[in-house]
N, C-alpha and C positions, 0 to 999 in steps of 0.2 A: 270403403266407407271407413272414415275417421275413427279413432277409438274415443269407445263411448258413444257412436250413433247405433241408434235402433233401426231395425230393418223394418218395423211395421208397429203400426197401434196399438195390438192384438198383445202383443211382446213387450211393451211400453205398462199397459196397463197393468198385467202379472210381476213385472217388476216393482212398480209404485205399491202392488198390497203386502208384496213380500216384504219390502224395504221398510214399511212406517214402522214396524214395531209400536210398543206403547207411546201413546203419546203424552201421558202423564206420570210422573212419578214423585215419589212425595221427596225425595234426594234430589231430584233432577230438574224440578221445575212442572213448567206445562209441557213441555215439547222439546225434545233432543235434538240439537244439531246434526245429528249426523242420521238422525230417522230418516231425513228426505232425500238423502244421499243416493245417487241408483248400486244398484250391485252390480259388478262387473262379474258378469259370469263367466268369460273365459282366463282369470286367474282362481287358481285351486288354491284353497288354505292349506298351511301345513299340517302334517298329522301329529305335532306336538306343537301347544299353540298355550301356552300360558303365560298369564296376566294377573299381576296380585298387585296391590298398593297395600302398605305397610308405615300405619303410623307410629311416627317416632318422637319422641318430646316435642308433641303438638305440631308437625309437620308431616304430611304425608309423601312419600319415598314411592315410586313405582318401580315396579320389578318385570323383565317380561323372558321369558326362554321360549325360543321358537326352535325348531327343528324338523329336519325334512329333506328328501333329496335336492342337492344340490342341481339348478335349472339356470344359475345366471351363466355368462358367458365371461372368457378370459379378461377380456377390456371392462366389462362393468366390475368385477371382481377385484382388480387393478386399482380404477376409480376408487370405489370404495372403500379401500383399504388405505390409500392415500385422504379419502377425506374423513377415517374415522379410525385413526392407529390403535393397534390393540395395545402397545406399551405403552400407557400414559400414565404421568403419577396419581392422578386418580383411579384408574381402573386398576394398579398393581397396589396402593392402598385397599382399593375395595378388596382385590382377590389375598392379598394378606390378613385382612378383619374376616374375612370370611373361611379363609384355613383354617385361622385362630378357632373361631368360636364350633367351627364342625371338630375339631381335636378336642376343645375342652368339652362340648357335649358325649364324645366317643368315650372318654377319659370317665366322666360321669357316669355314664351307661354302665363301661365296666366295672368302675366302683361298686356301684349297687348292685348290681348283678352278685360281685363276688361274696359277698355275704351268702349267697344262698348256698 
């Protein structure tokens, strides 16, 4: 059976009822485009799935953290590492700024609680 094919109509009806979600939302408009997408039941969601949008100086940036047991094979890991290398200029700058911010917050917390 091809990927995404459904075995019978009752299964299709159950999936369409689950995947519709809210049809209107004040911020999203009348219908979300992902609402009509079928849910793939054979794909397990990672145990840690944090997705946050952060507004900074009038722009919106997203931050996603996914974690769980590694299920990808060696070939796929190698392909994805070639497509998305870890050590790029932008990633290094992001890590340095993040580490500096974390250091500043930790130092501030120690100084704030040192007075008690």
